Each structure stands twice: as C-alpha cells, then as structure tokens.
C-alpha angles and dihedrals in degrees: 000000000000091000096053098081091050092050092050090050091054091050091050091049091050091050091050092051090048091052091050091051091050091051091050092048091048090050091051091049093051090048092052096044110029119191118252116257094249096043120115107242090203095053115126119230119198114247123243117254113275095019130102112264091211090068090063097049113122092011124119115181114229119234115258118264093244094057113112119244110251114207121214115262113254125234109275091230091054090049092061114085117250094240092053091050091051091047091050092049091049092042099059091044090052089049090053091049092047091050091049092050091047092053090046092051091049091052091047091049090052092054097028094137093054093046094050091046092052092047090050088050089053091052093048090045091052088053097046102034095083088057090053091050091050093050090050090053087055089058104263117140117252095251094048093045090051093048094048093047096045095045092047092049095047092045092051092049090047092050091050091051092047091049092052093050090046092052092048094049092044094052099035095101094047091045091050092052092047092047091052091048091046092052090051091049090049090050092051091047091053091049091052095039124103090248090088094230113171130210090244092057092051091049090048091053091050091048092049090052091050092048091048091053092048094047094048096045092120092050091048090050090050090049089051091052089048087051089056089051090050090051091052091049090048092054091048091050091048091054091048090049091050094052092044091050092052093052094043091051093047103036105017096124094052091045089055091049090052091050090052090057089062091059118089113262094244093055096038098091092053094047091046089056095044094051099068091044091051090050092051090051092050092047092049091049095049095045093045092048092049091051093047092046091049092052091048092049094048098048097040090044091052090050092050091046095052090048089058094241109160121246094023093160097051089046090051090051090050089050089052093050096044090051088077088069104074117230096344097058095055092050094048096046092045092049090050091053091048093049093050090050091048097053095040108035107016141249098304093053090046091054091049091050089049090052091051093048093048093047093051092045092051090052089048095050098044103031116015102044097045091045099042103033095035122171096325095085103019107153126173114255091237090056089049093052095045094045093049091048093048093045091050092050093048103040108003120229093348091055091049090051096051097037099085098044088047091053091046092051092045090051091052094047095047092048093050094046091050092052091044092051092050091049091050092049091052091047094053097039115108115264117257117266138182116010090348090060090051091051092047095047114107116256113240114245116252115255112255118234117259115273095026101090116228108112094001108127119245120251091248094056113115 
C-alpha cells in the first residue's frame, strides 16, 4: 500500500507529458496548414476510417494551392442584358394586345352587319342630333323633337333615292342610244387613229368578250345571287340603323351614362371627360363632310349639266354619296362622270368634265376641308390612306366609310387621356419642399414707381 501513491504520481506525470506533446504537435500542424480567412473554425470534418474522430474535431483542411478558384454563379436575371429584358417585357405585352385585337376582330367579323349598322346610326345621329337639340330649345318635348327630326331625315333620304332611280329609269333609253353611238364613234376613232387598229382586231375583241360572258354564265349567275344576298343584308342593316338612330336620338344621354357604369371606377373620370370630346369630333366630321360633299355634288353636277352630259342629277347624287369615302370616293365618282361623258358626248366633252372634276376637287382639298373641318378632325394624310385601305380590306365599302371618323375620334380620345393623365400625376405628386420649394415659389412683382399706376391704390380705396 505504501507504493500506490508513488505509482499514481508517475502515471500523472506521464499523462501530463503526453498532453504537452499533443499540444506541441497540434501547434506545429496549425503552423504548417493555416485555415483560410473565410473558413469556419468550428466546422466538423469527417474522420478517416480507422482513426479517432476526436482527433479531427475543430480541424478544417485547407484546399490545395493548385486548386482553381471557383466563382459563385450569378443570378440568371442579372446575367440577361438589360435591353433583352426590356424587349422581352414589351414583347409579351404586345403579344397579349395582338391576341386581344385578333379576338376582337373575329367577334366584329361575326357580327359585321350589326356593327356597321350601329356605326352608321352613330354617324346619322351625329348629323341629326343638333336639330333635336334646337327643337327642344324651341319648347318641343324630347319625344316629339326626336320623331320630327328622324321622320324628316328619313323622308328626305327616301325622296333623294326615289329621284335618282326615277332619273335613271327615265333616261335609260336615251342613255342606251348614246352609249351605242358613243361606242361606234370610239370604234371609228380607233380605226382612224395612229395606233393602226384594224376592224378585224376590234371584232376579235368583241367576240372574245362575248365568249367570256358565255363561258362564265354560271359565275355571273352566282354573282347575281350574291348581289341579291347583299341587297337583303343592306335592307336589314338599314332597318337596324334606323331603329338605332331613333333610340340614340331619344335616349343617347342615358345610354352613355349606362356605358360609363361598365368602366372601372378609377378610369371613369377620364372616360367621362373623353366621351363628350369624341362626340364633338364625330359631329364636326359628319357635318363638315356633308357640307363638302354637297358643294362637290352641286358644282360638278352643274358642270356636267352645262356640258349636256345625260343623267347629270343622278351623277351628282353619286358624287355626293361617294364623297363620304375619303380619297377613293372622289376618284371613283369623278372617273364615272368622265366615262359617261366619253361614251355619250365624245372625247372633248370627257376632257372638259375631267377638268371640272379636278378643279372642284382641288378647291375641296385646299380650301373647303381646312376651312370647314378645321382642327377638330385634323388627321395626317398617311393615316387617312392607311385607315381607308385597312377599313376596305376588313369590311369593304362600309369599313372604308367609317375608317376616317374612327381614326379622328381615336386621336381625340388618346390626346385627351394623355393630357388628363399628366394633369392627374401632377395633382397627386408631393408638393415641393426645401430648395425646390424656394425655386418654385412665385417671385413678387417689383413695386412700380409712384405716379405710374400699376400697384398704386385708387383714390377711392379705403
């Protein structure tokens, strides 16, 4: 028992020396392989098989010096160039708008007759509504004023149509004789002309035309049946336009209020302000176009009448109606008048009619339209050409007629909404403060010298 304390003392001394050796070896190892600056000193590394895991606690091996530096992967959004991101954002929005327009055009094509009838009713209402307002100012009730205006307008249009048909039927025999004589004169002129046209060539052309008509009899018959269908659709559209015009004249204000309720509340003030301005633009366009068309019809009709061209009045009515198709209508109606003059009265009369048509159209383009239409419906000529072409491709003659007023109204609405949006943004923007407020503050007017008026108080001021 006396040796036990000595033996325990030796074991304790050996353990102390072993602990000192382990500390020295650990210090040498840390000096040889220092940890990287961004390494976690408390990270745990798995021990190798067969070794004590406790020896690897609090040790993180450093990467070898020959290992390449691997950079962190950037965010995919940050890797895409800014211009491409902007183009992508604009692209999918344009695709959504294009899809919406395509669906809208498909819906309009499915109910094309109803849409054209309603647009025609809007145009007629814009023409007749000032008369209703004037009659109401004279004391007539709204229903009676609407009835008087609508019946008067429809009766006048019916009488004009009846007069045109009557003139055509009354002069059809004379026109047929003059056309036959004109064709013979044209044939003789071609035979005597320097173009060296022979009688055999003219007969061959006539025979080819006759054979073409005989070969395409079925196609011509089908076209005639389609013409009957077009007439039926026209009558249906006319009836729809008449009923729509009556209700728009009588109840237009309440219909507009109902339409405003369909607009979201945030956008309702802007739409409510744009509506009356759009209606004023449409009214100015229709009234101005009617006045310009009437002047064209009167002056060209007088020229045709004094040149002894048959059916001067029906031609004048056609010129009036075709004037509602911008650019194209004037060319077609003028060419029709020149052709009738050519086949009935000869080349000289046709040239004189052409001179009259060109003179009146020049006066219209440079004097009448800028003076009558003014700034209310000013549309760039390129926009007129493109809109007429697009309207004609989409909906034929009806589309060409409504294309320009639609563009004019859209231009007015977009301009007003842009101004309204800028005004709203300024109204809700925070007021200026600091140096900005000092810069924005109004500068006081300089005091005027005595005896020069200006801010000098009046003798009666108390």
